[in-house]
C-alpha positions as CSV (number, residue, x, y, z in Angstrom):
1,M,-24.3,-0.5,-3.1
2,V,-21.1,0.3,-5.0
3,V,-18.2,1.2,-2.7
4,K,-16.8,4.7,-3.1
5,V,-13.0,5.1,-2.8
6,Y,-11.6,8.6,-2.3
7,G,-8.2,9.7,-3.7
8,P,-7.3,7.0,-6.3
9,A,-4.3,8.9,-7.7
10,Y,-2.3,8.5,-4.4
11,A,-0.5,5.4,-3.1
12,S,-2.5,4.4,0.0
13,P,-5.9,4.3,-1.8
14,K,-4.3,2.1,-4.4
15,R,-3.8,-0.7,-1.9
16,V,-7.5,-0.5,-1.1
17,I,-8.5,-0.6,-4.8
18,A,-6.2,-3.6,-5.3
19,C,-7.9,-5.4,-2.4
20,L,-11.4,-4.7,-3.8
21,I,-10.3,-6.0,-7.2
22,E,-8.9,-9.2,-5.6
23,K,-12.2,-9.7,-3.8
24,G,-14.3,-8.9,-6.8
25,I,-16.1,-6.0,-5.1
26,E,-17.6,-3.3,-7.3
27,F,-16.4,0.2,-6.6
28,E,-16.2,3.8,-8.0
29,V,-13.6,6.4,-7.3
30,V,-13.8,10.0,-6.2
31,D,-10.8,12.2,-7.1
32,I,-9.2,14.2,-4.3
33,D,-6.4,16.5,-5.4
34,I,-4.2,16.9,-2.4
35,L,-1.9,19.3,-4.2
36,K,-4.8,21.7,-4.6
37,G,-5.9,21.3,-1.0
38,E,-9.1,19.4,-1.7
39,N,-8.4,17.2,1.2
40,T,-8.8,20.2,3.6
41,S,-12.3,21.1,2.4
42,P,-15.0,21.0,5.1
43,Q,-16.8,18.3,3.1
44,Y,-13.8,16.0,3.0
45,L,-12.8,16.7,6.6
46,N,-16.3,15.6,7.6
47,L,-15.4,12.2,6.2
48,Q,-11.7,12.1,7.2
49,P,-10.9,14.5,10.0
50,F,-7.2,14.2,9.5
51,G,-7.4,15.2,5.8
52,V,-5.6,12.2,4.3
53,V,-6.6,9.6,1.8
54,P,-8.2,7.1,1.5
55,V,-11.8,7.1,2.7
56,I,-14.4,4.6,1.7
57,Q,-18.2,5.0,1.7
58,D,-20.1,1.8,1.6
59,G,-23.8,2.8,1.8
60,D,-24.1,4.7,5.1
61,Y,-20.9,3.1,6.4
62,T,-17.7,5.3,6.3
63,L,-14.2,4.0,7.1
64,Y,-10.7,5.4,6.7
65,E,-7.1,4.2,7.1
66,S,-6.1,1.9,4.2
67,R,-5.1,-1.2,6.2
68,A,-8.2,-1.1,8.3
69,I,-10.3,-0.8,5.1
70,M,-8.5,-3.8,3.6
71,R,-9.0,-5.9,6.7
72,Y,-12.6,-5.0,6.7
73,Y,-13.3,-6.1,3.2
74,A,-11.1,-9.2,3.4
75,E,-13.1,-10.3,6.4
76,K,-16.5,-9.2,5.2
77,Y,-16.1,-11.0,1.9
78,K,-13.8,-13.8,3.1
79,S,-15.6,-16.4,1.0
80,Q,-15.4,-14.3,-2.1
81,G,-12.4,-13.8,-4.4
82,T,-8.9,-14.2,-3.2
83,Q,-8.4,-15.3,0.4
84,L,-6.3,-12.5,1.8
85,L,-6.3,-13.3,5.5
86,G,-5.2,-16.9,5.6
87,N,-7.2,-20.1,6.1
88,T,-6.4,-20.8,9.7
89,V,-6.0,-18.8,12.9
90,E,-2.2,-19.4,12.7
91,E,-2.1,-18.2,9.1
92,R,-4.1,-15.1,10.1
93,G,-1.6,-14.5,12.8
94,Q,1.2,-14.5,10.3
95,V,-0.7,-12.1,8.0
96,E,-1.3,-9.7,10.8
97,Q,2.3,-9.9,11.9
98,W,3.7,-9.1,8.5
99,L,1.1,-6.4,8.0
100,E,2.4,-4.8,11.1
101,V,6.0,-5.2,9.8
102,E,5.0,-3.4,6.7
103,A,3.3,-0.6,8.6
104,Q,5.9,-0.1,11.3
105,N,9.2,-0.9,9.5
106,F,8.7,-0.6,5.7
107,H,6.2,2.2,5.3
108,A,7.8,4.9,7.4
109,P,11.1,5.2,5.6
110,V,9.7,4.8,2.1
111,Y,6.9,7.3,2.9
112,D,9.5,9.8,4.0
113,L,11.5,9.3,0.9
114,V,8.4,9.9,-1.3
115,T,7.4,13.0,0.7
116,Q,10.8,14.6,0.6
117,V,12.1,13.6,-2.8
118,L,9.0,13.6,-5.0
119,F,6.4,15.8,-3.3
120,G,8.8,18.1,-1.4
121,P,9.5,20.3,-4.4
122,L,5.7,20.7,-5.0
123,L,5.0,21.4,-1.3
124,G,7.9,23.6,-0.5
125,I,9.6,21.0,1.7
126,T,13.4,21.2,2.0
127,R,15.2,17.9,1.6
128,D,17.1,16.6,4.6
129,E,19.9,14.5,3.2
130,T,20.8,13.0,6.6
131,R,17.3,11.7,7.0
132,L,17.2,10.4,3.4
133,R,20.3,8.4,4.1
134,Q,18.8,7.1,7.3
135,D,15.6,6.1,5.5
136,E,17.6,4.1,3.0
137,E,19.6,2.4,5.7
138,K,16.3,1.4,7.4
139,L,15.0,-0.1,4.1
140,V,18.2,-2.0,3.7
141,R,17.6,-3.7,7.1
142,V,14.0,-4.3,6.3
143,F,14.8,-6.0,3.0
144,D,17.5,-8.0,4.5
145,V,14.9,-9.5,6.9
146,Y,12.6,-10.1,4.0
147,E,15.3,-11.9,2.0
148,E,15.8,-14.3,4.9
149,R,12.1,-14.9,5.3
150,L,11.5,-15.4,1.6
151,R,14.2,-18.0,1.3
152,T,11.8,-20.4,2.9
153,S,8.4,-18.9,2.2
154,K,6.9,-17.9,-1.2
155,Y,5.1,-15.0,0.4
156,L,5.7,-13.0,3.6
157,A,2.9,-14.7,5.6
158,G,3.3,-18.2,4.0
159,D,2.6,-20.0,0.8
160,S,-0.3,-17.8,-0.3
161,F,-0.6,-14.2,-1.4
162,S,-2.2,-12.1,1.4
163,L,-2.8,-8.6,2.6
164,A,0.8,-8.6,3.9
165,D,2.1,-8.7,0.4
166,L,-0.5,-6.5,-1.2
167,S,0.1,-3.8,1.3
168,H,3.7,-3.3,0.0
169,L,2.7,-2.6,-3.6
170,A,1.5,1.0,-3.3
171,F,4.8,2.4,-2.0
172,G,7.1,-0.3,-3.3
173,H,6.1,0.9,-6.7
174,Y,7.8,4.2,-6.0
175,L,11.0,2.5,-5.2
176,M,10.9,0.7,-8.5
177,S,10.0,3.9,-10.5
178,S,10.2,7.5,-9.6
179,L,12.6,7.1,-6.7
180,K,15.0,5.0,-8.8
181,K,15.9,2.8,-5.9
182,E,15.0,-0.5,-7.5
183,Y,18.5,-1.9,-6.5
184,L,17.1,-2.3,-2.9
185,I,14.9,-5.0,-4.3
186,R,16.9,-6.3,-7.2
187,D,20.0,-6.9,-5.1
188,R,18.2,-9.5,-3.2
189,K,17.3,-12.7,-5.1
190,H,14.3,-13.8,-3.1
191,V,12.9,-10.3,-2.6
192,S,13.3,-9.6,-6.3
193,A,11.3,-12.8,-7.2
194,W,8.7,-11.9,-4.7
195,W,8.3,-8.4,-6.0
196,D,8.0,-9.7,-9.6
197,D,5.3,-12.1,-8.5
198,I,3.1,-9.7,-6.5
199,S,3.6,-6.7,-8.9
200,N,2.5,-8.7,-11.9
201,R,-0.8,-9.7,-10.4
202,P,-3.7,-8.7,-12.7
203,S,-5.3,-6.6,-9.8
204,W,-2.2,-4.5,-9.4
205,K,-1.5,-4.0,-13.1
206,K,-5.1,-2.8,-13.5
207,V,-4.7,-0.4,-10.6
208,V,-1.6,1.2,-12.1
209,Q,-3.1,1.3,-15.5
210,L,-6.4,2.9,-14.4
211,Y,-5.1,5.3,-11.8
212,P,-1.6,6.6,-12.7
213,Y,0.6,7.9,-10.0
214,P,0.8,11.8,-9.8
215,V,4.6,11.8,-9.6
């Protein structure tokens, strides 16, 4: 059956869609307008009790949390499409390590920037300038670590593109566009080259073309 992906306009579902394209998995999308509160409807909360996107439905199987979804499909279809989990146990360990770095160190500050700067005016959220400065300082430290890593490794988890790289695309796109903070990437030679590589993959270019960002 064709996979259903809920909420394609928003960032986190986009990493799932990019993963599905890399793996050659057929899918269809179901629009969820968070700004109109569609994520709080009883029908949606029955799928995702926390009211966030994405959710996937694969036949009678339902799963939420974008990184869990990506891991699921990368494992289920590991012999199909792009190998996104590494070829050995050691490579898998590196992929998982850098996925955790993305989730725990990169995602939190950039998500806060997006929420306050871009969605804040639409949701009535008052900007906290101190927090915004702290968010950027955190990202500076993260990208400094990435710069050192990428001096000796083409991708974060090794010599092959993986979920660890793919997972950065959805919110990294905001840094390079609406947030106007591309200098965080461009000021670092190896991070900049890495970003150009991963953001020009056909899968990601297709995602951005088919499902434009709402802000």
